[in-house]
VEXMARLUM-714186 format. One record per atom (N, C-alpha, C): y, z, x. Coordinates in pm, whole numbers, plus 50000, padded with zeros to 5 digits. Example, Ala and Ser with C-alpha at 12.3 -4.5 7.8 and 13.67 -1.06 7.14 Angstrom:
BEGIN
494315078051319;495505078051230;496705078051320;497755070851285;498945071451367;500035078751290;
! end
This chain:
BEGIN
619022157616337;619302159916216;618572157216086;618342168015978;617262166015915;617772151815816;616852148315766;617382139215666;617432145715536;618372142015407;618452149815319;617432148815229;616952161015118;615902157315069;616292146114911;617772144714909;618122133714810;617082124514834;616132122414972;616262107814987;614632105214906;614452116014835;613322114314752;613702105014644;614722109914591;615092098614463;616052085114473;615222074614468;615832061414493;617092059714459;617812050714518;619152045714483;618792033914409;620012032614305;619682020714215;619482004814280;620472009714387;620661997014481;618961992114533;618472005714590;617111998714637;616001995614551;616312001114443;615221990314317;614971976814367;616171970914406;616631956614386;615331950514507;615391963214585;614421958414741;613061950314649;612741939414757;611531936614773;610261947114832;609361955314738;608851963714829;607971961914922;607591949714967;606801947715089;607401936115152;608091943015250;609001930115364;607641926415467;606871917515429;605931917115495;605051899815526;605291897015568;605171875315569;603371877215567;602811872815480;601501866815494;600951863415599;599981866015669;599161869215788;599861880315946;600771884915871;601301894115989;600571907415948;600191914816045;599811928916024;600591938715983;599971946715864;600901957015808;600971968815924;602261973415934;602381982516016;603441991815930;602052005615885;602732011715819;603982022515862;603872023716001;605132029116106;606302025016079;606452012416074;607802004016048;608471994615938;607081987815912;607921983115796;607921992715683;609331985315658;610211992715513;609191990815390;608892003915299;608262002215186;608882015615112;608452008514999;609092021314870;607692022314793;607552036314750;606902038914652;607072048714566;606532050614461;606632064914327;605702072314368;606052084814365;604562094114365;605052103714287;603722107714252;603522119714132;603212133714212;603802142414133;603302156614192;604062160214309;605462152814319;606632154514432;606972172614372;607392179514474;607792192814463;609152188414385;609522201314274;611092196214208;612042204514278;613232198714299;614242199314410;614492214814334;614752220514238;615082231214154;614172242314160;613022239114199;611922248114199;611932257414356;612302266814326;612522276214422;611582286714490;610232286914424;608672294314464;608752284914591;607852300814696;607712297614850;606552281614795;605922282714717;604782271614730;605962256514707;606962255814654;607792248014641;608612242114752;608882253314798;609412252914901;608642249215027;607312252815015;606652247515176;606092235515163;605932227915041;605872217114993;606792207315018;608402209114989;609472202315015;609432199015164;609672211515242;609312211315376;608322197215416;607132197315377;606452188715436;606542177115438;607092172815360;607312159715234;608882159015333;609532162615350;610712165915501;610392159915623;609332165715629;609162164515811;608512149215795;608122146315712;607052135215672;608012121515650;609132125915590;610382112515597;611032110815711;611362125115800;611792120915903;610782113616024;609482118116009;608602111416103;608502096016049;608942091515951;608522080615886;610162075115830;611102070815883;612342065715828;612532055015774;611372048815770;610932032915701;610602035915528;610262045715513;609642049415397;611182055715262;610602051615162;611562053615038;610782056914942;610812072414920;609822077314768;610422077314706;610132079114559;610862082014474;609622089414412;610162100014308;610032110114240;609332103414120;608072103514079;608102095813954;607922105513837;608242100613730;609182107713624;608682101313451;608282104413425;607632097513263;607962109713138;608782104713060;608812115612936;607172116912862;607422130312827;606042135112779;605862130912640;604862128712585;604502126712453;603552137312392;604102144012307;603682154012219;602842169612325;603652168212425;603362180412541;602122175312652;601952163212619;601022156312667;600952147012832;602422150112881;603032145413015;601982138213097;601192153113155;600282148613265;599312137613195;598632136113122;597912128513084;598092112413051;599432116012952;599712100912875;600992096212973;601722104813029;603002101813099;602292087613220;601552087813274;600732078613432;600542063813337;599512067413226;599302057113148;599882046513104;601142053213047;602642046812958;602982038513084;603202048213182;603892039313312;603142028713356;601672028713361;601302015913428;601652005613307;601302007313171;601291998313122;602431990113094;603721999113122;605151993913147;605621985813238;604611987213355;604901979313495;605531991313589;605492001313540;606322010213651;605332022513697;604432022013740;603332032913782;603532036313893;602772046913878;603022059014008;602012051814121;602762047014240;601902043514320;601052052914374;601392065514411;600892077814481;600552091014311;599552085214282;598872087914144;598372105914114;598842111314048;598082125414057;596582125013980;595842130114024;594582129913982;593712144713888;593982147613791;593042159513759;591662155013701;590912162413694;589232162813694;589342156613588;589652159613483;588892156713311;589832142713312;590982141613417;591672127713367;590812117013458;590212118013586;589622112213658;588792100413623;587542104913524;586992094713499;587572080213402;588532084113339;589302074013276;589942066613399;590672073113466;591562061613624;590262053513656;589142058713652;588072051613757;587082043413688;587272043913565;586492035913467;587852024013437;589122023213460;589552017413424;590092007113579;589722008213679;589622006313802;590802007913867;591932019613833;593062022713844;593272029213993;592162033114070;592292041914162;591382031714338;592292030914420;591392023114501;590752030014582;589862024314677;588602033914721;589822038114870;589662050414866;590632060814955;589972056015099;588532056815138;587732054915239;587942043415352;588042034215233;588562017815295;589772015315378;590702023815263;592252020915330;592332033115463;591432043115454;591902046115617;591272043715692;589852037415660;589612029415795;590532015315850;591162010815726;592001999315792;593252005215827;593462017815804;595152026115895;594282027316038;593582033716025;592912037816179;592032031216261;591752018416190;591262002916316;591891999416406;591421995616507;591761991116636;591941978916614;591331973116526;591471955816438;592741953116368;593631946816417;594991945916313;594581937416195;593941930416226;593331921016114;592821925316044;592661937415977;592421943215893;593431950415767;594471945115869;595441948915767;596421937915737;595811925415751;596541914115726;596121910015575;596861901015516;596691897215407;597331881615405;596471875015292;597271861115298;597981856215181;598431848815167;599161840315098;599221853614952;598041854014906;597881859114702;597691871714779;597951884014827;597691897914923;596451899514899;595921892614927;594311894414964;594171898815111;593681906315116;592721913715269;592221900115373;592741898415445;592151885515520;590601896715627;590371905815619;589321909315714;588961925915673;587751929915632;587101945715603;587271948715739;587331963915720;586981973415826;585261974615835;584971973915952;583261973215969;582801985915936;581591982215840;580561996015776;580922009415878;580712010315973;580802022816090;582612028916059;583322020716059;584462025916023;585022030715903;584282025915777;584492033415665;583642039915689;582342042315737;581662056015730;582432069715794;582862064915925;583822070615980;585022078015886;585362073315831;587052077715745;586112081915606;584912080115567;584362083415467;584402101515517;583582106215615;583312118015695;584432127515698;585352120715758;586692124615781;587252130015630;587192123215524;587762127015413;586852138115336;585472135415401;584772144815338;584612159515389;585222159915515;585502171915571;587122181115501;587582173915438;588852180415368;588162185415211;587062181215168;587232182515022;585892198415052;586392209614967;585342218114902;584222212314859;583112218614918;581622212014873;581302206614697;582012222314648;581622216914472;582432208014430;583872199814463;584262189214426;584142179514461;583382175414576;582732163714637;582102155614552;581252157214447;580922146714334;582062141014251;583022146814236;584212144314140;584842135514222;585182136814395;586222127414467;585592115314485;583562115514510;583072107214581;581982103914454;582242091314376;582082085114268;581892070714267;581052067114156;580712056814086;581322053013979;581902039313928;582692034913850;582222040713699;581092045713709;580012047513560;579572036713508;579762025013574;579552010513518;577952011413481;577042018513550;575682021013540;575082032313678;573712039113661;573272043413759;573262039413910;573112026613900;573262018614043;574652013414122;575792021814015;577132011714084;577382021114221;578212012614257;578612016614420;579272032314424;579332038214509;580532048014528;581962049814542;582582054814593;584152052014655;584522067614603;585462070914753;586412083814737;587532080914600;587702085114507;589212082114411;590252085714436;590402101414517;591372110714548;591122116414650;591752126214684;592002138414755;592602147514740;591942160414745;592602172214686;593822174914762;595062180414707;595992185014816;596062202114761;595452204914698;595222221014651;593812222714602;593212232314637;592072241414605;592062246314498;591582251114411;591522262514312;590352262914281;589832282914290;588722286914226;588682298314087;588042298414035;588352308113941;587672322214000;588882333013986;587782345614036;588732356913935;588032369613914;588172377913875;589772389713919;590472391313860;591742397613907;591902409213834;592212421213913;591682436413841;593242447913889;593322453013818;594562461113829;593922475113900;594082475813991;593542489214117;594222500814005;595542506113957;595942514513927;595392512213791;595012506813724;594222512913572;593032519313629;592192508413733;591172513113792;590962525613803;592122530413869;591712545013944;592242555813798;592762552013720;593452558813637;592382563913507;591262550913518;589972550513416;589132560113539;589112566413661;588552568613732;587202561913762;587742548713781;586942536113868;587412538413980;586282532114066;587032533814251;587432514814196;588762514314296;589422503514310;588622495214446;588072497914500;587492490614578;585862486314568;585242486214414;584492486614366;584572479214247;584392465914271;584592460114092;583602459114058;583542451013928;582212447413885;580952437313877;580012436113905;579042432113951;578662420713865;578282427613759;577732419913637;578062420713535;577872415013443;578202415813291;578482428413227;577582436313272;576802451213236;578182457313282;578702459813393;579602466313450;580522461713404;581202445913399;582382444213334;582752447813178;581672449613106;581862458212981;582002470312969;581292478513055;581752491813062;583052497913133;583452490613261;584662489613331;585992485513215;585682477013127;586682472813018;587062481812949;585622490412878;585732499912801;586422511012799;586522511412999;586702527513030;588562525613013;588392510813070;590112508113084;590922508312950;590502504012857;591022503012691;591312515612628;592712518012618;593332525412572;594282520112452;593802521912316;594152512612185;595632522312171;596112534212231;597612540712198;598632531412243;598272530312372;598802521412469;599002507312475;598452500512385;597892487312325;597522478112505;596902489812562;595852484212700;594172483712677;594372465912695;592972464612710;592222461712829;591082464612834;590162463612995;589932449913022;590232439812943;589662427712968;590592419812872;590932406212948;591632399312881;591132385312885;591192375812811;590592359912848;591702350512803;592032336012831;593162330712775;592662323912620;593262319812557;592312320812431;593952310612303;594412300812408;594872294112319;595082282312249;594132289512112;593762277612028;592672272412052;592822258012138;591822244612133;591332249712299;592382259812337;591952259012497;590912274112552;590512279912402;589822290612408;588432289012503;588102279512474;586722273112584;587102271312703;588482265712760;588712267112910;589012282412960;589452294012883;589652306212908;588232311612931;587102309012861;586002318312838;584822306212947;585642294213028;584402291613061;583582296913186;584572307813254;583462311613362;582722322513324;582622323013189;581262330013092;580092321913098;580522310013031;579522296913024;578962292613153;579492289113256;579462285213371;578512294613439;578532306413429;577772316913476;576002319013431;576112311813316;574692307013304;573652296713280;573462287013254;572652274013220;573252264113163;574662273313107;575352259113037;576312255013102;576622238613064;577992230013122;578372224912982;579752222813039;580442215212960;579742201512892;579462193413025;578562179813028;577582175513163;576522170613125;575692168813240;575572153313240;575322148413386;574812135213403;573432132613371;572802125013253;571302123413265;571152107713310;569492107113329;568812093013439;569412083613396;569822079913287;570762065413276;571812064913297;572792075813380;574022076913408;575092076013282;574632085013213;575522090013070;576032104413097;577082109113059;577072122513010;576822125412904;576592135312890;575462143412752;576402157412773;576802161212666;577032177712654;575762186612667;576252194612699;574762200812791;575532218712800;576182221312636;576122236912598;575422239712488;574652234912471;573962239712352;572732247712411;572662258112488;571512263312528;571292276712529;570122285112539;570092296712543;571222307812605;571262300312729;572782307512829;573992311112766;574202295012691;575442293812579;575712303312529;574482308012412;574612316112341;574842329812371;574142333212448;574062348812553;575712351112588;576142341512619;577782340112680;578672346012601;578362340112460;579392336912339;579452352212254;577742353712263;577362368012211;578102377212281;577982377012420;578572389212518;580482390812480;580812375512501;582542377712443;582642386712295;581872383112223;581662389612122;581452400912081;580822408112190;580772422712162;582232429812242;582202419212353;583302425912405;584812428412313;584882417112259;585952418912146;585582426412021;584502429011960;584792431711877;583402442111817;582882446911932;581602460111946;582372470411934;582502478811833;583142492611841;582122500211972;582952511512020;582342524312109;583502537512075;582492545812126;583162556912061;583452563812238;584652572912209;585252577012314;585762593612247;585492601712264;586262615412263;585742618212106;584872608812027;584972609611883;585422600311805;586082593911906;586882583711792;585982571211829;586072560211705;585702546611747;586792536111790;586252532211908;587492523511963;586502504211924;587762497011830;587002484911824;587202474611920;586832474612016;586442461912101;587652466712268;586842460012317;587792463312476;588362451612531;588632440212446;588632428512495;589932419712416;590932417312514;591732409612437;592152393412476;591942389212332;591932372512364;593362371812337;594222364412418;595812360812465;595742350112397;597022349012327;597762335012289;598432332112428;598522322012441;599932316912557;601092329312583;601852330112500;602772331712505;602372350312558;601832352912571;600862371012601;600352368312708;599712360812767;599012363612863;599412367613025;601222360913053;601542365813146;602152374013111;602992378913035;603512391812966;602732407412977;601592402512922;600802415212876;600292421813067;599772409413147;599822413913282;600692420213337;602052412013341;602792422113405;603252431913362;603492435013272;603362451013180;602362459113230;601192459213270;600472462313331;599432469513212;599152463913101;598752467712995;596912458012989;596772450113120;595262447913107;594632450713223;593252454813234;592622458713368;592182446513443;591562437513369;590882425113419;591612411513370;591222403713433;591512389713385;590702379213473;590322366813420;590162357113537;591262343713551;590962340513663;592402335913723;592012327713821;592772317713843;592612305413971;593052311614088;591982311914187;592492318814332;592892299514413;594222304614453;594612291714593;594132294014710;593602280814774;592932284814866;594262287214999;595102282014988;596422289715111;596842304715041;597282302714960;598532311614940;598452321614799;597992331614798;597932341914691;599452346114608;600382338514581;601592344314599;601842351514448;602812357914454;602682367514325;602112378714306;601282382414364;599602393614382;600422406714487;600402414814455;600522427114522;599292430414567;599122432014697;597622438014734;597502450614696;598712458214708;598272474414696;597922476514536;598142462614425;598372465014284;597032460414266;596932449214296;595732436814253;594622434614353;593212435514278;592012434314383;591722418714324;590852417214395;589982403314366;588852404114395;588202396514271;586222398614331;586152381914225;584792379314311;583742369914220;583762371614092;583492362314029;583192360813882;581812370713861;581862381513775;580402388913792;579202381313716;578032385613786;576842377213728;576502382513596;576062370413540;575382370513410;574222380313385;574302393113356;573422404713338;573612409813239;573652412513142;574482419013026;573442431313015;572572435913074;572502448813114;571022453912979;570262460713057;569072465912954;567842453212930;567792443313001;567162436013003;566052428013140;564462426213129;563972421813269;564762409913323;563982411113427;564162396913535;563772383113470;562642386113421;562372374713356;562342371113214;563412381513157;564202376513054;565682369513124;566252373513203;567282367613283;566812353413298;565842353413393;565222339313429;564822325313299;564232333113215;564002325213088;565332318712993;566452329412991;567342324512903;568782319912988;568382311913126;569132309213241;570452318913238;570272331313230;571202338813281;570892346813449;571632352913471;571082363013634;572352357713743;573192344513692;573912340013795;575452342613788;576232336713906;577452339513874;578152323313883;579122320013798;579612307313814;581002307613810;582072300013915;583072298913915;583902284513939;584542285213794;585062267313786;586342264413915;585392253813957;586512250314084;587392238714002;588662237814043;589432230313995;590812222214115;590932216414138;592012203714261;592642198014199;593852198014270;594962186914255;594612177614342;594822164914288;594532155614369;595372144714411;595652136314510;596242125214489;595402112814509;595792100214436;594922088214462;595822078014506;595772060214514;596722057014551;596242043914415;597372042614346;597212032114241;596972018514320;595372013814224;594902002214293;596201989414249;596941989914165;597651977214112;599251978714223;599071986114341;600081986714416;600191977114487;601171971714604;600681959614712;599971964214822;599741956814884;598651961315025;599691971615087;601031968215121;601611977415197;601771992915128;601671991014997;601962000514934;600932009914943;599582006814912;598572012714916;598012018115059;598642012215185;598732015915290;599312026815340;600862026015278;602022036015283;601722047315230;601032047515107;600402062115039;599362066515052;598402059715130;597402066115204;597822071115328;598552072215386;599232074215533;600412086715434;600972087415369;601282100315324;600272112815259;598952108715228;598442117515165;597422120015265;597172113015367;596612119915460;597562128315571;598472126815562;599452137615628;599282150915549;599562146115427;599732158915327;598512169615345;597142162715368;596492170515360;595572176215465;596092170715581;596562172015726;596842184915751;596112188715883;596522200215962;598202204715967;598942192016073;599982196116032;600902197915929;600612197415792;601222198715707;600592211015637;599612216415658;599182228015677;599512237415748;599972235715887;600862245315972;602012247215909;602662234415873;603972235515800;603842245215715;603272246115591;603242253515479;603062268115527;602192271715642;601742285115659;603022287315693;603772282315784;604852285715815;606052290315746;606192281815643;607072290515533;606942297315490;605852298115463;605382308915373;605242320715460;605002322815568;605312334515678;607012340715663;608022326915722;609032330315712;609342333315585;608792331715493;609762336215347;609022346515274;608162354915386;608042364415358;606882369515267;606242360615277;604682358515211;603742354915274;603722364515430;602642364215527;601672367115435;601702380515399;600562387715372;599972382015236;600122373015186;599762362415068;598542350415119;599192347715237;598312334715291;596882343515322;596362331215343;594842327915341;594482332115491;593682346015529;593722349115644;593392338915764;592462329515714;591912319615782;593142310215861;594022308115772;595242295515804;595972310815910;596122320715883;596752327315953;596322329216125;594942328916099;594212333716223;594362315916303;593792306716261;594202294216298;595452289516322;596672293316316;598092290216323;598482301816426;597982311416481;598362322416528;599002332116478;598842334616360;599682348816327;599032360016306;598312366116404;597512377516374;597752388016377;599262392716387;599402403716333;599672405716169;599862392416112;599832390915973;598402391615891;597672388915999;595892383415945;595392400715913;595962413515982;595302423015972;595882431615851;597062423215772;597732428615680;596872423115551;596372417115524;595162407615459;594162413215401;594132418615283;593102422815247;591672420515279;590612427015340;589432419115385;588702413115288;588522420915132;588022416815004;589052402214991;589842396114992;590612387614946;589622375514972;589572371715103;589082360315175;587382358115123;586982372415153;585622371315116;585212369014947;586112373414850;586022371614719;586532355214692;586902350114773;587652334814753;586532328814808;585962330614917;584832320914961;583252322414862;583252336314847;581792337714748;582022328914606;583462328614564;583482320314425;583272309814444;583852303014587;583712289614600;582432284914627;581612294114693;579642293414690;579412290414555;579292293814452;579392298314329;579762288714232;580792279614301;581682266614237;581302257714138;581522256214001;581172247313943;582382236613890;582432222813931;583612215013909;583902215313777;585422216013697;585962215613617;585412200513515;584672199513390;584172187613340;585342179913380;584522162313470;585122155013522;584492140613447;583302140813381;582862126513368;583562120513215;582902110513168;583722100213070;583762109812965;585042107012929;585152111612803;585602128812810;586112133512902;586062146212919;587762153012901;587792138612903;589862143212885;590422156112795;589882156412659;590152164112580;588662174412587;588022176212645;586492183712643;586812197012594;587882206812645;587832217912598;588552218312463;588892209612367;589042208412253;587982207312181;586922198112232;585982195612114;584842206612161;585082210812225;584272228912310;584702239712175;585892240212171;586872252712086;586352250111934;
! end
């Protein structure tokens, strides 16, 4: 009989229990010792999206296999609309932290610098070790013995296999106390995202463009956007997110396709702004041209082909079919909500504005394609008890493993979302018939975008980097 999902919410009586019923000197047994912890980023019970249903099924399976676990969904009042950033910090200060803590790229440096994140390769090595002494603690909750260097190295390689290449510098990093400070794994991705170009096949066809040939360069992007712009229909060929201080995030795909980056690490280990480049100027000028440069069609002047969309317009204009192309995150598991007959997917076009030489592109940091890579990640709060640390690590390792991935894929397929699932997963888990229904270009576009991936800013003081850049 399945355990009810309400076990995610701790009862009032359980709050009075001691979190770790383990005597000093006894090896911690995460399979049997009773343990309670708070977890951030658990699926909302009222969310009926396929992704939330799939995640809830994974959590349910984990709890059924670990009846000794009592997991409470972390919740914290938000401050000025910044719950994701401020909530965990307030909870830590109040002494009620999330033991399984959500980590985003921009916030990660703050957590690492403050020592909030336990080294995950060491925790995984403790769980997997045949030596029970590495899971024992003394009267002060200090570990009695550490795993061997080889065991930690093996755990590190296992974690690396679950992390996309562009995200590894974010995951495996030093505490930024100096260029020679030791590195450790601070978090593990539970979902991988990469920026790609979405385009409406129907608008392509209506403009006389081939739906099977998306733009590959800035020059083509400009021309295709102009071809699809129809002022009398309030239809724009291209849209970027321009929500005030977040406009730099909406246009970041243009910037990282040049030699520009938000920040870079210098030789002394300091993060420096790195968008004062010729390539960045070219990117901004190109976007200005798309938004404001007039062009003629049938003798009429049309004032630009790029819509700088406010948050309220972003989803609605796309849904109404008034936008030809936009940058959007691609999920490594499922492309929910995208009709493959209507929406095409392509990598971010190369930064070639046309009409210039190869040498000009080289001299000005142009000619490349860059896609922002982002991940939803989970880490272990270092202030947790040893039992909680190992228990959270066990949970994260399960959630990011093949068994959980198989379960999510099953839920997607049985929910009628099979044709939106990554063809790699469909093939891996035996859904060959559905694999043939997924457009070939989707996985190719995702793979190519990831190969050109540039991690979202993650260095020191980058929590509000887009505000500064905007």
